[in-house]
C-alpha positions in Angstrom: 0.1 0.0 -0.1 2.9 2.3 0.8 4.4 1.8 -2.6 1.1 2.5 -4.3 0.8 5.7 -2.1 4.0 6.8 -3.2 3.5 6.1 -6.9 0.1 7.9 -6.7 1.7 10.8 -5.0 4.5 10.9 -7.8 1.7 10.7 -10.4 -0.1 13.6 -9.0 3.3 15.5 -8.9 3.9 14.8 -12.6 0.2 15.8 -13.4 0.9 19.2 -11.7 4.1 19.5 -13.8 2.1 18.5 -16.9 -0.5 21.1 -16.1 1.9 24.0 -15.8 3.7 22.8 -19.0 0.2 23.0 -20.8 -0.5 26.5 -19.2 2.8 27.7 -20.8 2.0 26.1 -24.1 -1.5 27.8 -24.0 0.3 31.1 -23.3 2.5 30.5 -26.2 -0.4 29.7 -28.4 -2.1 32.9 -27.3 1.1 34.9 -28.1 1.3 33.2 -31.5 -2.5 34.1 -32.2 -1.7 37.7 -31.4 1.3 37.8 -33.6 -0.5 36.2 -36.3 -3.1 39.0 -35.9 -0.6 41.7 -35.8 0.9 40.3 -39.0 -2.3 40.4 -40.7 -2.5 44.2 -39.8 0.9 44.6 -41.2 0.0 43.0 -44.4 -3.3 45.3 -44.6 -1.0 48.4 -43.9 1.6 47.2 -46.6 -1.2 46.8 -49.1 -2.5 50.3 -48.5 1.1 51.6 -48.6 1.7 49.8 -52.0 -1.5 51.6 -53.4 0.1 55.1 -52.2 3.8 54.2 -53.0 5.5 56.3 -55.7 9.0 55.6 -55.6 11.6 52.7 -55.2 12.7 53.8 -51.7 9.1 53.5 -50.4 8.7 50.1 -51.9 11.9 48.9 -50.3 10.7 50.2 -47.0 7.5 48.2 -47.4 9.2 45.1 -48.4 11.6 45.3 -45.7 8.9 45.6 -43.2 7.0 42.7 -44.6 10.2 40.6 -44.7 10.9 41.5 -40.9 7.3 40.6 -39.9 7.4 37.3 -41.8 10.6 36.2 -40.2 9.2 37.1 -36.7 6.1 35.1 -37.3 8.2 32.1 -38.8 10.3 32.2 -35.7 7.4 32.3 -33.3 5.7 29.4 -35.1 8.8 27.3 -35.0 9.1 27.8 -31.3 5.5 27.1 -30.9 5.7 23.8 -32.7 8.6 22.7 -30.6 6.9 23.5 -27.3 3.7 21.6 -28.7 5.8 18.7 -29.6 7.3 18.6 -26.1 3.9 18.9 -24.5 2.4 16.0 -26.6 5.3 13.8 -25.5 4.9 14.9 -21.8 1.2 14.2 -21.9 1.8 10.8 -23.5 4.3 9.9 -20.6 1.9 11.1 -17.9 -1.0 9.1 -19.4 1.4 6.0 -19.4 2.5 6.6 -15.9 -1.0 7.2 -14.6 -2.0 3.9 -16.2 0.8 2.1 -14.5 -0.4 3.7 -11.2 -3.8 2.4 -11.8 -2.6 -1.0 -12.7 -0.4 -1.1 -9.5 -3.4 0.0 -7.4 -5.4 -2.9 -8.8 -2.7 -5.5 -8.4 -1.7 -7.6 -5.4 2.0 -6.9 -4.9 2.8 -10.4 -3.6 1.2 -12.5 -6.3 0.8 -10.2 -9.2 -3.0 -11.3 -9.5 -5.8 -8.9 -9.3 -6.4 -7.5 -5.6 -9.4 -7.4 -3.7 -10.5 -4.0 -5.1 -10.0 -5.2 -8.6 -11.9 -8.3 -8.0 -14.9 -6.5 -6.5 -15.0 -4.2 -9.4 -14.7 -7.1 -12.0 -17.4 -9.1 -10.1 -19.8 -6.3 -10.2 -19.2 -5.5 -13.9 -19.6 -9.3 -14.7 -22.8 -9.5 -12.8 -24.4 -6.7 -14.5 -23.3 -8.2 -17.8 -24.9 -11.4 -17.2 -27.9 -10.0 -15.7 -28.4 -7.9 -19.1 -27.5 -10.6 -21.4 -28.7 -13.9 -19.7 -25.2 -15.4 -20.3 -23.8 -17.8 -17.7 -21.2 -17.0 -15.0 -19.6 -19.0 -12.3 -17.5 -17.8 -9.4 -14.9 -20.0 -7.6 -13.1 -19.4 -4.4 -9.9 -21.3 -3.5 -8.0 -21.6 -0.3 -4.6 -23.0 0.6 -5.0 -26.0 3.1 -3.4 -25.7 6.4 -1.7 -22.3 5.5 -1.5 -21.3 9.1 0.8 -24.4 9.7 3.3 -23.5 6.9 3.5 -19.8 8.6 3.8 -21.2 12.2 6.4 -23.9 11.2 8.6 -22.1 8.6 7.8 -18.4 9.0 6.1 -15.7 6.9 8.7 -15.5 4.2 8.0 -19.3 3.4 4.3 -18.7 3.7 4.7 -16.0 1.0 6.7 -18.4 -1.2 3.7 -20.9 -0.9 1.3 -18.2 -2.0 3.2 -17.1 -4.8 3.6 -20.7 -6.1 -0.2 -21.3 -5.7 -1.0 -17.9 -7.4 1.3 -18.8 -10.4 -0.8 -21.8 -11.1 -4.1 -20.1 -10.5 -2.9 -17.3 -12.7 -2.0 -19.4 -15.7 -5.5 -21.1 -15.4 -7.2 -17.7 -14.8 -6.0 -15.9 -17.9 -8.5 -13.5 -19.8 -11.4 -13.8 -20.2 -11.3 -15.4 -16.8 -10.3 -13.2 -13.9 -8.0 -14.5 -11.1 -7.6 -12.6 -7.9 -6.0 -12.8 -4.5 -9.2 -12.2 -2.4 -7.3 -12.0 0.9 -4.6 -13.8 3.0 -4.4 -17.4 1.5 -7.8 -17.1 -0.3 -8.1 -16.7 -4.1 -11.1 -16.2 -6.5 -11.7 -16.8 -10.1 -14.5 -15.6 -12.3 -15.5 -17.8 -15.1 -17.6 -15.8 -17.5 -19.5 -17.7 -20.2 -18.6 -21.1 -18.9 -20.5 -24.1 -17.8 -20.3 -25.8 -14.3 -18.5 -28.8 -16.1 -15.9 -26.7 -17.6 -15.3 -24.9 -14.3 -15.1 -28.0 -12.4 -12.6 -29.4 -14.8 -10.4 -26.3 -14.5 -10.5 -26.3 -10.9 -9.6 -29.9 -10.7 -6.7 -29.4 -13.0 -5.5 -26.4 -10.7 -5.9 -28.6 -7.7 -4.0 -31.3 -9.2 -1.1 -29.3 -10.4 -0.6 -27.5 -7.2 -0.5 -30.9 -5.4 2.0 -32.4 -7.8 5.0 -30.6 -6.5 7.0 -31.0 -3.3 8.1 -27.5 -2.4 11.5 -26.8 -0.8 12.3 -23.8 1.3 14.3 -21.4 -0.7 16.5 -20.2 2.1 17.6 -23.6 3.6 16.3 -26.0 0.8 14.3 -27.9 3.6 11.5 -29.9 2.1 8.1 -28.5 2.8 6.0 -31.2 1.2 3.1 -30.9 -1.1 0.7 -28.0 -0.9 -3.0 -28.6 -1.5 -6.0 -26.3 -2.0 -9.7 -26.7 -1.5 -12.2 -24.9 -3.8 -15.8 -24.2 -4.1 -17.9 -22.7 -6.9 -21.4 -21.3 -7.6 -23.3 -20.7 -10.7 -24.8 -17.1 -10.9 -28.6 -17.3 -10.7 -30.9 -14.6 -12.1 -31.2 -11.8 -9.7 -28.3 -12.9 -7.5 -26.4 -10.0 -5.8 -22.6 -10.4 -5.8 -22.6 -10.9 -2.3 -25.2 -13.7 -2.5 -22.9 -15.4 -5.3 -19.9 -15.1 -3.0 -21.6 -16.6 0.0 -22.7 -19.7 -1.9 -19.2 -20.1 -3.5 -17.9 -19.7 0.0 -20.4 -22.3 1.6 -19.1 -24.7 -1.2 -15.6 -24.2 -0.2 -16.1 -24.8 3.4 -17.8 -27.9 2.5 -14.6 -29.1 0.8 -12.9 -28.1 3.9 -15.3 -30.1 6.2 -15.0 -33.3 4.1 -11.2 -33.6 4.0 -9.8 -30.7 2.0 -7.9 -31.0 -1.3 -11.1 -31.2 -3.3 -13.8 -29.2 -5.2 -17.2 -28.7 -4.3 -20.1 -27.0 -6.2 -22.9 -25.0 -4.5 -25.4 -26.6 -6.7 -24.2 -30.3 -5.5 -24.9 -29.0 -2.0 -28.3 -27.6 -3.1 -29.3 -31.0 -4.3 -28.0 -32.8 -1.4 -29.9 -30.5 0.9 
């Protein structure tokens, strides 16, 4: 959070610099506009003078005045073009930096998955979409089994190692159009837009099996940590479901997986049928 705050503060500072630059460019444009108007007046006077001119010296004076005025306008236009080019590049850099700050604010720093804020926004948007179109959506929640034991036994750095490993697998299976997020602590979530319960069950089983297939080692000491397992639960969005309702049903399925032995996947619909 601190890093994001610093980045945001830097972005605001950059925005202030860009605003000052744009004000300077606006002033330059105003000056150029006045110069162009003055140049027009000079041309008008020259035209009148040419009509009244009767000798070569008068014509030379008129031509000299026009040449001087033309060069001045050319110099001011060249200066303005350069300043506008600098402003354009600065605005592009600022836009890119603000976009990076926005991405950072929506990304979990430890796992590089979407964070809770991003997840909540994605879920709300996905719900609105399926309510409007009637398409399907499934929400899954996943939790690392016995995570507290890893932390208590090996320390928080090793716990972070476990979370990064689990997140790397979830992230690969949760690529667009799916949305994978770290929901909080050792809990993750995946939104499956437009997929059937069978497809979701298959994907979650693949995630579960891949995570459990490796025996992890502690990076600092190479001690064997053993296999990591996850439990998962998922629920299908029903017409009229609030986002919180869908999440509650997926959570209930997750805790059913925990109660029945962990390292398994449970659907809310299966719980409903068994009730």
